[in-house]
C-alpha positions in Angstrom: -5.8 22.3 -27.8 -8.4 19.5 -27.2 -10.7 22.0 -25.4 -10.7 24.1 -28.5 -11.5 21.1 -30.7 -14.5 20.2 -28.4 -15.3 24.0 -27.9 -15.2 23.7 -24.1 -14.6 26.4 -21.6 -16.4 24.6 -18.8 -17.8 21.2 -17.9 -20.5 21.1 -15.2 -19.5 23.7 -12.6 -15.8 23.4 -13.4 -14.0 26.0 -15.6 -11.4 24.4 -17.9 -7.9 25.5 -17.1 -5.9 23.5 -19.7 -5.9 20.3 -21.7 -3.8 17.5 -20.1 -4.3 14.7 -22.7 -6.5 13.7 -25.6 -7.1 10.6 -27.6 -9.9 9.4 -29.9 -12.0 8.3 -27.0 -11.3 10.7 -24.1 -10.2 14.2 -23.3 -8.6 15.0 -20.0 -8.5 18.5 -18.6 -7.2 20.3 -15.6 -10.1 22.4 -14.2 -11.1 24.6 -11.3 -14.2 25.1 -9.3 -13.8 28.0 -6.9 -10.5 27.1 -5.1 -10.6 23.3 -6.0 -8.3 22.1 -8.7 -9.5 18.9 -10.4 -9.0 16.6 -13.4 -12.0 16.0 -15.7 -12.1 13.0 -18.0 -14.8 13.2 -20.7 -15.7 10.9 -23.6 -15.4 12.3 -27.0 -18.2 12.5 -29.5 -16.7 9.6 -31.5 -16.5 7.4 -28.4 -20.1 7.7 -27.4 -21.0 5.9 -30.6 -19.6 2.7 -29.1 -21.7 1.2 -26.3 -18.8 -0.9 -24.9 -16.6 2.3 -24.6 -19.4 4.1 -22.8 -20.1 1.1 -20.5 -16.4 0.8 -19.6 -16.1 4.6 -18.9 -19.2 4.6 -16.7 -18.0 1.5 -14.9 -14.7 3.2 -14.2 -16.4 6.2 -12.6 -18.8 3.9 -10.6 -15.9 1.9 -9.3 -14.0 5.0 -8.3 -17.1 6.2 -6.4 -16.8 3.2 -4.1 -13.4 4.2 -2.7 -12.6 6.6 0.2 -9.0 6.1 1.0 -6.0 8.5 1.2 -4.0 6.4 -1.2 -6.6 6.2 -3.9 -7.5 9.1 -6.3 -10.9 10.4 -5.3 -13.9 10.7 -7.6 -15.5 14.1 -6.9 -18.5 13.9 -9.2 -19.8 12.6 -12.5 -22.4 13.7 -15.1 -23.1 14.5 -18.7 -22.0 17.6 -20.7 -23.8 17.9 -24.0 -24.6 14.2 -24.0 -20.9 13.4 -23.3 -20.3 11.4 -20.0 -17.6 12.9 -17.8 -16.3 12.5 -14.3 -14.2 14.7 -12.0 -11.2 13.5 -9.9 -9.0 15.1 -7.4 -6.0 16.9 -9.0 -2.6 15.4 -8.0 0.0 18.1 -7.9 3.0 15.9 -8.5 4.0 13.1 -10.9 3.6 9.4 -11.6 6.2 6.9 -10.5 7.3 6.2 -14.1 8.5 9.8 -14.4 9.8 10.0 -10.8 11.9 6.8 -11.3 13.3 8.0 -14.6 14.4 11.2 -12.9 15.5 9.5 -9.7 16.9 6.1 -10.7 18.2 5.3 -7.2 15.5 6.3 -4.7 16.3 5.9 -1.0 15.0 2.9 0.9 12.6 5.0 3.0 10.9 6.3 -0.2 10.6 2.8 -1.7 9.2 1.5 1.6 6.7 4.4 1.8 5.5 3.7 -1.8 5.2 -0.1 -1.1 3.3 0.5 2.1 0.9 3.1 0.7 0.2 1.0 -2.4 -0.5 -2.1 -0.4 -3.0 -0.1 1.7 -4.6 1.2 -1.5 -4.9 -2.3 -2.9 -6.3 -3.7 0.3 -9.0 -0.9 0.3 -10.1 -1.5 -3.3 -10.0 -5.3 -2.7 -12.1 -4.9 0.4 -14.6 -3.0 -1.8 -14.7 -6.0 -4.2 -12.6 -4.6 -7.0 -9.5 -5.8 -8.8 -7.4 -3.0 -10.4 -5.9 -5.1 -13.2 -3.4 -2.4 -14.3 -1.1 -1.6 -11.4 2.0 -0.1 -13.0 4.4 2.9 -12.4 2.4 5.1 -14.7 -0.8 4.6 -12.6 0.8 5.3 -9.2 1.1 9.0 -8.4 3.2 11.0 -6.0 2.0 14.3 -4.7 4.5 17.2 -4.2 4.6 16.0 -0.5 5.4 12.5 -1.7 2.1 11.1 -0.7 1.1 8.1 -2.9 -2.2 7.8 -4.9 -3.3 4.8 -7.0 -5.3 5.8 -10.1 -6.6 4.7 -13.5 -9.4 2.3 -13.0 -10.2 2.0 -16.7 -9.9 -1.8 -16.8 -10.7 -2.5 -13.1 -13.3 -5.2 -12.5 -15.7 -5.6 -9.6 -16.6 -9.0 -8.3 -19.6 -10.3 -10.2 -19.2 -7.8 -13.1 -19.5 -9.0 -16.6 -16.3 -8.7 -18.6 -16.5 -6.2 -21.4 -13.5 -7.6 -23.3 -14.4 -10.2 -25.9 -12.8 -13.7 -25.6 -9.5 -13.8 -27.4 -8.7 -10.1 -26.8 -6.4 -8.8 -24.1 -6.4 -5.4 -22.3 -3.8 -3.9 -20.0 -0.1 -3.5 -20.3 1.4 -6.7 -22.0 4.7 -6.7 -20.2 2.9 -6.5 -16.8 0.1 -9.0 -17.6 0.0 -12.2 -15.6 0.8 -15.2 -17.8 -2.0 -17.4 -16.4 -5.4 -17.2 -18.1 -8.0 -15.1 -16.2 
């Protein structure tokens, strides 16, 4: 549906397969380039009018480009399509932990241990690269069909030394998961 709204059949060298999500600021698509399935996140025309939104989007892609770890979703490429910034990530054939836990309310201990271990390795990797995720939650932890764990969604991540884009007095993230101490 969103692809029709934006009149997209391809972005870069990727052919749009279907729309996965759409909001006022981004559209997310499942796409294919030869035999590689991927996810493309692209800013909407409305979003590019707001410099802070463009900065946050470009920061997210730049941070993802720092990582090379089996438990972190990989950035494949980034660019512009008709002046709209986009980036391409690996496609995860699976689900997020929020959906998994709702369908499997009592996962076995080995599964829980596997997720905890993989997530700690992912966080260690991103921290070693000078980045704090700032939005670790079930919805941002993905399980492949083979139950491999991937951490994703670096939309509010912050690198050491970066300038915060959120104005004083405003909060971002998931309120029930936000640390109570001031940052």
